[in-house]
N, C-alpha and C positions, 0 to 999 in steps of 0.2 A: 543502460541497465543495470553495471554495477552501481554505479554511481548514485542511484535514484537509492539502489536498496543500502548501499550503505548511509545514505542521509537518512534515510527513512528509521534504520534502526537507532542510529546514535540522537538523533533528533524528537522526533515524533511516533515510535511506538510507546504504548503506554510500558512502562519498569514494571509496572505486577504479573502483565503479559507476558514478559520476557523472563523473571522472576522464576514464572511457574513451569515452563519450558526446560529450564537451568535446574528442577525439581531440587529448587531452593538452595542451592548450593550441595545436595547430596548425591552427590554424580565424581567421577573419575574422567578425564579429558584425552580422548587418545586420538593423536595421529591419523589425517585417512593417510593410504602408503602414498598416494599421488598428491602431496598437501604442495608441494615444490613444484610440483609442475604447473598446477593450480594457480599459485600465486602468481606466475609471471605472465596472467589474464588481469590482476588485478590491480587496480589504481590506490594502494594502504601505503600509509605513511610508512618510511621506515621502520619510528617508533614502534608502531601497532604490528608490525612484522616480528620485531625484535622479540618479541614474548615467545611466539613460535615458536622460540628456538631456545629459551629457557629450559625446556625438557627433553628426552628423550623416551620419543613413543607415549609412555602413560605418565598420567600423574593426577593426584587429587585435585579438584576443584579449590577445594580450601588453601591445600598449599602453593598452589600457583596465586591465587591470587593474594596471600601473604606475600611474597616477592615481588609480586607486580609493581607492586610501590603507588599505587592508583587507586583513588575513589572507590568502592565498592559496587555503586551504580556503573559508572564508567568501567569496569571490569566485567559486569555481567553484560552491558548491553556490546563490550568489543568480542566478548567468548563466542555471543549469541552470533553476532555477526560472522565471526568465524565456522560458527554449524551451519548457516543459512549458506555461504560459498563453497561447503563441503573440503572444507579445510581439515575439521576436527569432526571427530562422533564421541555423542555424551555417553558415559555406561551409569545407569542410574546404579545409589549403592545398594545391595541386598535388602531387599525390602521394601526398597522405593518401588514407585510404578510412574510409569510416564503418562501426565496430564492428558485426560481428555477432555472432548467436548461431548457433554453429556446430550443425547438427542431423545425429548420428552418424551413421555407415552401416547399423550396426545398429538405427535406429528403424526400427520397421512402416511401409511405405509411408502415407501420409496418418494414420498415428495421431501426430499433432504430440502433442496432447494427453495419452497414456502418457509422451512424451519431456519435456514441460515441467511434467506433473505428478510426475515424476522430481525435476528439477533444483530447484520446490520445493518438495517433501520436505527433498533434502539441503541446502537454504539455511532451512527452518525449523532442523532439526540443527545447523547452526550460528549459531542464530540471528540470521539475518540476516532478519529478519521483514519488514522492505519489500522486498525482493527474493524471499520466500517469494510474498506477497501478488501482485507482477506478473506473476509466474511462473503462478499460480493464474489469473491474468486470461487471459494468454496462455492455458494449457489450454481455459479456459471458451467462448474463442472460437470455438475446434475443437470441442469434445462437452459439453455439461451433462452432468457429472459431481456426485450428491453427496459423495465423497468428498473432492472438490476444493474445493467449497465449504465443506465441514467442517472442512477442511488453513486454506482463509482466515480462516473465522471465529477459528479455533484462533491465527493470528497476530496479527489484528486485537487480538484480546481480550490480547494482553500489552501493548498501550499503551492506557491508562485513558481519552482523546481520541477517539479511537477503538472502543469498547465498543457503540457504539448500533447502529454501521455492524457488529459483528461480528455483532450479535443476527441484522440483517438476511442475514449471508450464510448463520447457522443454521436458516432460515426459509428461505429459496432451498433449502437441502439437506433439508429435511424435507418440502418439497414434492415432490422428488423421490425422498425415501425416507423414506413415510408410518411412523410409529411406531419409528423403527432409535433402539434404545437410546442408542445410544450420545451421537448428536447431538443426544436427549432429555435426556440426563443435562449434556452441555457448555452447551445454551442453559440447563437450572433452574441451574445454578451460577453462569453470567454473569449471571441476572439476579436472584442473590444477592449476590453482586459487587458488584451496580449499586444495592443497596437496594430492588429491588422485590419485596415479599415477597411480594406478593399473587402475581405472575404464576410467583415462584420456588415457590410452596408450592402452585399448579396443575400446574406441573410435577413437581416431586416426590412428589404424590399419583399420578401418572398412570403416572411410574416403579416406586409402588408395586403398581402393577391388574399391571402388565407382568410384576413379578419381588416379589413381596411380602417376600424373605427381602433384600430389596438394604440392607445396615447404612447407605451412606452416605447415600442416599434419607431411608431412616430418619431416621439421625440430625441431618441437615438440613431435614428437619422438624416439628422437636422446635426445632431456631433459629429456625426463622421466627416461628412460633407464640410465641417468647418478642420479637423484635425488632417493633417498632410497622408495621403492615401499612398 
């Protein structure tokens, strides 16, 4: 899980999102009292860890950036990664407030799941898949919904290292909506892409029982037979 978060923050997460979360650099960085203990459980490069030891207890964001010797975006992503792991805490400069997701007045009272789902769909359409996953998580905090798990699975599946997590998302979607043909097809295709021909074959056979005229499932079932299971 830690490696997934690291890869997501470094390579996938929209930098504008990170920049806003870092108050555009208008903040100070403070060590968590237990940061050294937390470090023992993380797989971070020595060069990354070293940055945490360039200051005592607290330092201005911009000052640490100046002495880091790395690019602004690389520095921002690394600081946000430290923040995600609880190694540091960010204190905004006086007069600066933490950016929050605004809920429009048109959102039904208590139905934040719907609002966050709309945000997730928009992020997916814009190919901002990491934000899509984050919005899906927020939606699921308010209500368990098979369509949200399916959307999360689709977003995770766009990135090869996260495809096994996508499988789990699809399974949770099916637990809420058993035999949903769309989710079953997504999961079958994902197993196929992962090279798990045994699971893919089983799913395509199920799809053909549900819809014998499904040309996609028919073609893929033939393909699984040609590949080593």
